[in-house]
N, C-alpha and C positions, 0 to 999 in steps of 0.2 A: 779634428780625426776626418777623414775623408768616408761616406758611407759607399755601398758597393757601386752605385751608379757612376759616381765622380771617379772611383779608380778604375771602372772600365772603361772609361772615358782614352785612357793612355795605354791600354792595353794594346800589344804588339800583334800586326797580324799573323806573325810566326807562331805566336803564344795561342790565339784564337784559331789558328788553323789544327795545329796538334791537338786543343781540346776538342773542338769538332771532330777530329780524326779519332780520338779516343772515345766519342759520342758522350761527351760530359753533359749534361742538361744545363750546367749552371753557362757553361757557354754559349748554346743557343739562346738562351734568357738574357746574356751577357750583350749579344749582337742585334738581338730584336729589340731591346731596350734603346740601343746607344745609336743614336740617327746619324753621328759622325762616321761611324764603321761600314755606311753605303759603299764609300769610296773603295774599303777594304775588301767588300765583298765584289765589287769587278773587279780589285785586282786577282781576287782567288779565281772568279770565272774565267778571267784571260787566262792566268796561270794553267788551268785545267785544261783549258782549251790546247793552248800549246803542248802541253804535256801530252794529250790524245792525239793531235796531230803529228807529232815531231815522228812516231814509228813508222807511220804511214810516208812523210815525207822521205825516210831512209831507207824504204824498200825498195827504191831503186826507180828508174826512170821511166818503165812501163807501167807504173800502178802509180808514181807520184805526181805530183803538178808544181813540186817544189814549193817557193815561197809564196808564192800567189795563193796556193791553194792553202796553206798554212793561215795566211791574213784572211783568206776567206774563211777558213775554219774558226778561228778567232770570232768575226763578224756575227757568223753562225751561232755560236756558243754564246754571245751576248744577247741577241735577238732570241734565241731560244730560252735564255736564263727568264728573260722579261716576260715571253709568253706563258713559261711554268708558271711563273709567278704570280700571274694574272690568273692564269686558269686555276690553280691551286688556291688563290684567294677567292675567287667566285664560287668555286665548289665549297670552299669550306668555310666561309659566312653567309653565303646564300643556300646552299641546297644541304649543308650536313651541319649546320651551326647548330651550339647549344645556349642556354642561356648565359653562360660563362663567356662564349667568344666574342672576344674584342681584340679587333688586330686592323691594321692597316696594310696597303700592298709592301709599303718599305718594310716593315717587321718582318714579313714573311719574306720578301724578297732577300733581305740580309740573311736571314736565318737559312733559306734553301741554298744562296750561295756557298754559304759555310760548310753546308751539309758535302758538299762538294770535295770537300778540301783533298780525302784520299785519292781523288784523281790525278794527283799532281804525279801518284808513283804510276800511273799508263806511260810514262816515259819510258818503263823498261819493257814496254810491250814488243819492242822491235829484239829484245833477246828469244835467240832460237830456244824453242822446246817450251820455256815458260811464259812466253809473250802472251798466248789466248789465255791460258790458266789464270796468270794474273788480271788481265782487262775485265775476264770475269769476275774474278771475288773482288777485284775492285769496285767493278760495278756494284756488286750487292750488296758491299760497307757504304759503297754512296746512297743506296736504297732505303739501309736502316738508318742513315743519317738523315735522310728526307723525311722520314715517319717520324724520327724524333724531333725535327726542327718544327714540321707541321704541328704534332702533340702540344710541344710548346709556345709556338708563336699563334697558335689560334686558343690557347689555353683550355684544350680537353684534357678531361680526363680517362679518356680510354684511346688505347692503343690501336685497338681494330677501328676507330671511328678514322684516325690519321692513317691507317694502311689504306682505307675506302678512299679516303679525299685523294691520297696520292696516285692510286689507279684510276679514279673517274678524271682527275686532271690531266693524265695521263694520254688519255681518247684525245681532246682537243688539240693538245701539244703534239701527239704523232700526226696529227692531220695537218696540222698547221704548218710542220717543220716537212713534213712530206711535200707539200705544195711549195713552200721555200725551196727545199732542195731540189724539188722537181723544174721549178723554174729557172734554176742557175745551171741543171746541166742540158735544159733545152734550147 
C-alpha cells in the first residue's frame, strides 16, 4: 500500500489547483512536501499570469501591448513569485519563526504558487460589469490561499502569524516589483 507521500507524487496539477482553490490544507501540505511539484508550481504561476494578462491584452490597442506585454507579464509573474517566496521565506523563518518552523524556500515557493490557483479566473476580467468585482474577489481569495500556504509551509499554529508574514513579506515584494516594473517602463 502507498503512503500519502508516494500517492501525492502522481497528483495531477488540475486536482492540486482545485484543492488549493478550495483552500484545502491537505493540498498545501501535499505540494509543500512533494519536491517534484516544483514544475507544476511554475505552470500554475504561468497560467495565472496569462489569465491575468489576457483581459488587458483584449482591452484594445490603446491600453494593450499585445502578445509582447503578455509575455512580459508572464516573466514578471515568474520573477515576482520567486521574489515573493524569498521575502516570505526570510520573514517567516528569520523574523517571525517559531520553534516548530522548519521549511526551505522550495516548500514555501510551491505552496505559494498553488495558492495563486484561483487567479486563473481572472481571465474573465474582460467581461463588462463583472470584470473588476471578479478581479477583486479572486485577489482576496488568493490572499486567503497565501495565508493558508504560509501557515502550513512554515508549520505555524497561528493564522495571525501567517497573516503577519504575508503582510510583512509584501513590503519588499511591492518595492522590488515597483523597481522592476518602473525600469521596464522607462
